[in-house]
VOGU-3710 file (C-alpha; in Angstrom, 3 decimals, decimal comma):
1> mnltlfiarr> -16,395/192,976/169,789  -13,698/195,169/170,982  -15,153/199,076/170,537  -11,651/200,193/168,643  -11,869/196,858/166,709  -15,271/197,358/165,493  -14,460/200,945/164,680  -11,660/199,894/162,581  -13,329/197,337/160,439  -16,034/199,794/159,646
11> ylqassaegr> -13,278/202,324/158,422  -11,667/199,731/156,097  -15,463/199,449/154,220  -17,232/201,800/152,035  -20,427/203,330/152,659  -20,079/206,901/150,729  -18,695/208,428/147,524  -15,590/209,169/149,959  -16,031/205,736/151,865  -15,261/204,101/148,407
21> llafaslvaf> -12,147/206,153/147,656  -11,124/205,314/150,795  -11,823/201,201/149,821  -10,136/201,962/146,712  -6,818/203,250/148,269  -7,486/200,039/150,781  -7,523/197,644/147,778  -4,361/198,987/146,185  -2,364/198,667/149,615  -3,956/195,285/150,119
31> vsvalgsmal> -2,840/194,186/146,518  0,742/195,824/146,833  1,492/193,926/150,436  -0,328/190,380/148,755  1,844/190,559/145,870  4,775/191,719/147,802  4,774/188,896/150,104  3,470/186,134/147,565  6,861/187,050/145,408  9,023/186,735/148,639
41> ilalailggf> 7,750/183,275/149,535  8,271/181,852/145,764  11,740/183,445/146,007  12,314/181,800/149,167  10,842/178,429/148,328  12,555/178,080/144,723  15,689/178,765/146,025  15,167/176,421/149,138  14,107/173,478/146,525  17,299/174,255/144,680
51> erelnanavk> 19,640/174,024/147,281  17,980/170,707/148,658  17,415/168,980/145,382  21,145/169,769/144,132  22,517/169,110/147,921  20,431/165,746/147,498  21,373/164,767/143,892  25,005/165,652/144,276  25,405/163,455/147,797  23,231/160,768/145,732
61> ftahievrgf> 25,834/161,005/142,860  28,891/161,468/144,297  28,491/160,158/147,808  29,411/162,162/150,828  33,389/162,311/150,305  35,913/161,119/147,736  38,813/160,060/147,780  41,430/159,904/144,460  44,783/159,750/143,699  46,875/162,746/142,805
71> nkkvlmnkts> 46,677/163,689/139,086  44,541/160,462/138,580  47,153/158,219/140,037  46,038/154,652/140,804  45,671/153,811/144,268  47,500/150,514/145,335  46,740/148,237/148,322  42,873/148,747/147,906  41,998/145,929/150,611  44,270/147,571/153,155
81> vleriaaqpn> 42,955/151,305/152,481  39,110/149,977/152,793  39,535/148,833/156,039  41,606/151,695/157,375  38,806/153,996/156,032  36,067/151,937/157,515  37,553/152,028/160,818  37,393/155,640/161,163  34,417/157,482/163,182  31,426/158,549/161,521
91> iravaayiea> 31,889/156,189/158,471  28,971/154,483/157,384  29,759/152,860/154,142  33,000/152,725/151,537  33,734/151,705/148,343  36,369/151,524/145,396  35,997/152,129/142,200  37,698/152,588/138,827  36,947/155,305/136,248  38,338/156,308/132,982
101> eglarsktfi> 37,198/158,279/129,980  35,920/156,375/126,822  33,754/156,584/123,859  30,274/155,002/123,884  29,110/154,162/120,290  25,735/152,696/119,299  24,367/152,344/115,703  23,582/155,885/115,034  25,801/158,223/117,535  28,966/158,593/119,335
111> dgvmvrgiet> 29,521/159,970/122,554  32,164/160,917/125,006  31,523/159,286/128,707  32,936/158,691/132,116  33,285/154,729/132,531  33,384/153,667/136,095  33,701/149,842/137,306  32,126/148,908/140,369  30,998/146,275/142,724  27,246/146,765/142,765
121> esavrgirsn> 26,940/144,795/146,373  29,023/147,422/148,013  28,877/150,969/145,799  27,537/153,684/148,178  26,318/156,075/145,645  22,336/156,263/145,071  21,914/154,981/141,818  20,286/151,667/142,908  17,334/153,843/144,384  17,200/156,063/141,204
131> mlagnyafss> 16,688/153,187/138,616  14,137/154,017/135,568  14,367/150,500/134,050  16,242/147,283/134,615  18,624/146,392/137,312  21,457/148,131/139,183  23,521/144,836/139,234  25,564/142,728/137,149  25,462/138,670/136,280  28,886/138,075/137,348
141> peareivigs> 32,136/140,195/137,995  33,164/140,019/134,323  29,983/140,144/132,544  29,884/142,330/129,666  26,913/144,488/131,202  26,573/147,900/131,582  24,046/150,824/133,425  23,787/153,728/131,947  21,814/156,882/132,361  18,539/158,102/130,903
151> klaqklglei> 19,797/161,037/129,200  22,400/159,085/127,275  20,221/156,193/126,533  17,855/158,863/124,671  20,752/160,287/122,616  22,306/156,522/121,644  18,598/155,488/120,781  18,853/152,643/123,225  17,058/150,810/125,806  17,572/147,754/128,169
161> gkklviystd> 18,923/144,483/125,990  20,457/146,623/123,393  24,187/146,607/122,759  26,458/149,082/123,292  30,137/149,445/122,466  32,740/151,201/124,558  35,706/152,536/123,658  38,792/153,442/126,293  40,631/156,218/125,064  42,228/159,094/126,445
171> qataqtfaeg> 40,885/162,285/128,473  41,575/164,913/125,384  39,226/162,696/122,611  36,603/161,952/125,159  36,131/165,305/126,545  36,214/166,222/122,601  33,025/164,116/122,190  31,583/165,134/125,661  31,206/168,494/124,272  30,385/168,057/120,480
181> tnqttvpeka> 27,028/167,486/119,030  25,775/165,093/116,582  29,149/162,659/116,677  28,599/159,921/114,392  32,471/159,120/113,296  35,493/158,216/115,171  38,839/159,600/114,493  41,005/156,538/113,631  44,242/157,720/115,758  41,833/157,692/118,909
191> lqsavieqft> 41,160/154,155/118,222  44,829/152,824/117,606  45,575/152,168/121,225  41,745/151,920/122,604  40,364/148,658/124,426  37,248/147,978/122,709  34,545/145,761/124,655  30,651/145,255/123,844  28,365/145,439/126,273  24,634/144,573/127,022
201> ivgiyetgms> 22,480/147,461/128,907  21,080/146,008/131,695  20,058/149,037/133,542  19,095/152,579/132,831  19,118/155,390/135,840  17,576/158,980/136,035  18,933/161,292/138,743  17,403/164,128/137,603  20,842/166,260/136,671  20,581/165,770/132,989
211> sfdelyvyip> 24,442/166,406/132,807  25,241/163,710/135,023  22,342/161,288/133,373  24,367/161,600/129,960  27,899/160,992/130,913  28,396/158,117/133,864  28,053/154,153/132,874  28,581/151,605/135,086  30,428/148,209/134,264  31,490/145,787/136,467
221> falaarmfgv> 34,764/146,188/138,418  36,845/143,340/137,583  35,905/144,172/133,806  37,014/147,329/134,275  40,236/146,698/135,914  41,035/144,159/132,917  39,869/146,888/130,548  41,561/149,909/131,873  45,135/147,779/133,131  44,538/148,456/136,770
231> psdaasgfdi> 46,456/145,885/138,996  43,688/143,529/140,972  44,486/145,279/144,064  44,121/148,577/143,446  41,431/151,024/142,321  41,168/154,939/140,787  39,443/155,896/144,113  37,217/155,595/147,107  33,636/156,697/147,646  32,376/157,210/151,250
241> llhdmthiyd> 29,560/157,556/153,326  28,847/159,146/156,590  26,286/159,265/159,282  26,470/162,919/160,198  26,943/165,284/157,674  27,736/167,977/160,128  31,094/166,769/160,697  32,038/166,108/156,785  34,944/168,724/156,967  36,146/167,188/160,204
251> naaalekllg> 36,186/163,490/158,926  37,891/164,511/155,254  40,384/166,161/157,439  41,292/163,213/159,239  41,195/160,973/156,347  43,545/163,371/154,505  46,196/163,066/157,775  45,565/159,242/157,826  45,963/158,683/154,207  48,691/160,879/153,122
261> ypffvrtvye> 49,872/161,048/149,396  49,160/160,275/146,842  45,693/160,324/148,213  43,547/163,463/147,456  40,345/164,005/149,707  37,495/166,204/148,423  34,174/166,363/149,861  30,756/166,844/147,774  30,655/170,519/148,549  34,396/170,870/147,284
271> iyndifawid> 33,635/168,371/144,311  30,394/171,096/143,480  31,800/174,318/144,810  30,340/176,076/141,589  26,748/174,774/141,937  26,741/175,499/146,119  28,356/178,899/145,735  25,599/179,832/142,794  23,374/178,871/145,223  24,848/180,926/147,888
281> lqkqpvplvl> 25,030/183,762/145,434  21,459/183,810/144,908  20,539/183,365/148,236  21,589/186,446/149,384  20,281/189,539/147,032  17,071/187,977/145,982  15,003/187,735/149,446  16,839/191,449/150,049  15,550/192,687/146,786  12,144/191,324/146,938
291> glitivavfn> 11,963/192,167/150,553  12,418/195,974/149,388  9,463/195,709/147,562  7,623/194,564/150,391  8,847/197,776/152,511  7,446/199,854/149,458  4,390/197,944/149,355  3,662/198,273/153,215  4,168/202,311/152,939  1,199/202,352/151,146
301> ivatllmtvv> -0,769/201,467/154,407  0,808/204,991/155,775  -0,733/206,801/152,441  -3,834/204,942/152,858  -4,107/205,587/156,735  -3,325/209,528/156,526  -6,002/209,451/153,794  -8,448/207,875/156,606  -7,581/210,146/159,423  -8,237/213,246/156,961
311> qkissigilr> -11,703/212,142/155,741  -12,575/210,621/159,514  -11,798/214,214/161,359  -15,272/214,851/161,663  -16,357/211,352/163,010  -12,955/211,562/165,461  -14,573/214,639/167,051  -17,545/213,084/167,784  -15,823/209,924/169,130  -13,774/212,401/171,462
321> algmqrrait> -17,051/214,148/172,548  -18,686/211,053/173,569  -15,799/210,694/175,763  -13,404/208,355/173,733  -9,862/208,572/174,925  -6,781/209,600/172,477  -5,291/206,313/173,103  -8,235/204,603/171,898  -8,259/206,971/168,721  -4,915/205,889/168,325
331> rifllqgmil> -5,823/202,521/168,584  -8,283/202,474/166,148  -5,738/203,574/163,374  -3,074/201,060/164,274  -5,851/198,314/164,419  -6,851/199,550/161,334  -3,025/199,018/159,415  -2,778/195,911/161,210  -5,656/194,200/160,030  -5,002/195,506/156,332
341> gtsaslagcl> -1,283/194,311/156,518  -1,930/191,036/158,179  -4,734/189,986/155,848  -3,033/191,075/152,670  0,001/189,599/153,608  -1,889/186,364/154,580  -3,843/186,128/151,257  -0,246/186,767/149,537  1,064/183,757/151,362  -1,925/181,639/150,567
351> lalflcalqa> -1,414/182,350/146,697  1,906/181,721/146,904  1,203/178,477/148,549  -1,195/177,554/145,981  1,542/178,686/143,212  4,075/176,457/144,573  1,688/173,264/144,857  0,638/173,784/141,242  4,488/173,958/140,234  5,375/170,820/143,102
361> qfqiirlqgs> 2,512/168,545/141,349  2,532/169,766/137,742  6,214/170,796/136,684  4,616/173,743/135,141  8,218/175,532/134,673  10,373/173,139/133,206  14,405/173,983/133,384  16,925/172,773/130,924  18,850/170,437/132,446  21,891/170,697/131,144
371> iyflsavpie> 22,436/174,324/132,378  20,311/174,261/135,977  21,158/170,494/136,948  17,429/170,000/136,904  14,492/169,599/134,638  11,977/171,466/136,505  11,831/174,436/139,159  11,722/172,835/142,634  9,638/173,963/145,395  10,372/173,853/149,224
381> fawqhyalvl> 7,550/173,668/151,334  9,015/175,527/154,413  6,704/176,864/157,413  9,604/178,800/158,415  9,522/180,854/155,536  5,760/181,678/155,928  6,132/182,387/159,500  9,095/184,638/158,511  7,148/186,440/155,760  3,837/186,888/157,980
391> gvsvsmsala> 6,264/188,107/160,803  7,861/190,888/158,936  4,646/192,036/157,187  2,797/191,961/160,347  5,451/194,125/162,434  6,089/196,208/159,134  2,568/197,094/159,077  2,417/198,160/162,922  5,099/200,283/162,401  3,503/202,046/159,295
401> afipavvggr> 0,028/202,198/160,975  1,867/203,802/163,540  2,487/207,703/162,614  -0,755/207,988/161,029  -2,282/206,365/164,135  -0,216/209,089/166,464  -1,825/211,911/164,018  -5,305/210,826/164,343  -4,869/210,405/168,135  -3,705/213,809/168,577
411> irllkalrfq> -6,213/215,766/166,758  -7,878/218,377/169,249  -11,768/218,002/169,848  -12,612/221,460/168,546  -10,519/221,285/165,891  -12,377/217,951/164,787  -15,920/219,405/165,315  -14,953/222,616/163,215  -13,251/220,084/160,302  -15,721/220,652/157,262
//
C-alpha cells in the first residue's frame, strides 16, 4: 500500500482521546456530505420521474399533435384531411374523433364528462394498453357501448356490463357538473334540448392521471356523429402520432401551413403547457438549493482537516525528520479529505438508491391525483444523476481539502518538533 495513503487512512481512525475527537469530527463531516448527496439524488430522481411520467401519460392520452377547429368548429372533408395529414413526413398514424361535453348519470350519481367518439381500430391514443377491465373495442359502429375511466367508474359505482346514461348538453352545464361534488340531480333546463342515450360499459381504463380518468368517456364514432349532429364526413379533430418527437414543432408548423383556417394545430407540450412549465420551474431551483446544502456539508471537511493538522503537528515533524517531503505531507491530507468526501458521497448515493427502490416498488409516498396528475411519487433511475453527484462531491472534497493540505505541508520541521 502507498505510504501516504496508509497514513491518511490511519489519521481517520481513533486511537486516543484526541483521535476519538477527530473521529467524531470526521463522522459529522461524513454524515453531512452523505445526507447532502442523498437529498440531491432524491430530488433529481423525483423531478426526473415526474417529467418522465407526465410526458408519457400526456402523450399516451393526447397523442403527439392534435388538430382541432377554431372555436370548436366542426371540420369537414374528414377523409381528405386524413389523407393529406398521413402523406406528411414523420407521421406515424392519424385518426379522427368527435368530442362534445355531456353528463354521465348512474342510479346514484351525476358527473360532467367529455364524450369522445372514436374508431377503435384506427385510434392512436394509448388507452388500449391501459385497460383495467374489458376491451377497448365496440361490437359495431353504432353500438350503444362505452369505455370509461377507473376514477369515473368508482365515482358512479359502475363496473363492466352496467348501464350508463349520457346526456349531450352545453359546455357550461357540463363544466358545472365537472367541478361540482355529490351531484345527484340534473337541472330541468339542461335537459330540454339534450340527446339522451343509454350505454353498456364494455371497458374501464386507467392512465394514472386521475383528472383524465374521471373525465373522458369513449363511444363509437358513428354513434357520436348522430348523437351530436355531426355530418358523416366531418370530425371535431384529429390525433396524430409521430415517428420522431424531436421534430414535433417542425411538424406542427408544417401542418398548420398545410391545413390553414379553420384548423388549429397544437402539440402535446402546448396542450399541457402548465404541467411541463411546472416541471421546468421545479427543476431549476430545487437542485440548486440542495446543491448549496451539499456545498455547506463539504466545508465540514475543511474544519475536520484543519483540526487534524493541528493535532498531528508532532507527527508531521517526525515524518519530516524521517525524510518525508512536503509534497508527500500535503498529499496525505489531500487524500484524507478525498477519502472522507468520496466514501460519504458514495454512502449517500447508496442510501438514496435504496429509498428510491422502496418508493418505486411499494409506492410509500402517495399523492392526490386530482392535483398532481399522479397517484404516487414517481422515481427515475438514471446513472447520470449518481455520476454527477459523485463527480461533484469528489471534486468539491478535493478542493475543500486543498487548503488544510497545503497548511500541513508547509509546517517547518523545527516548529513541528517543538509543538506540544
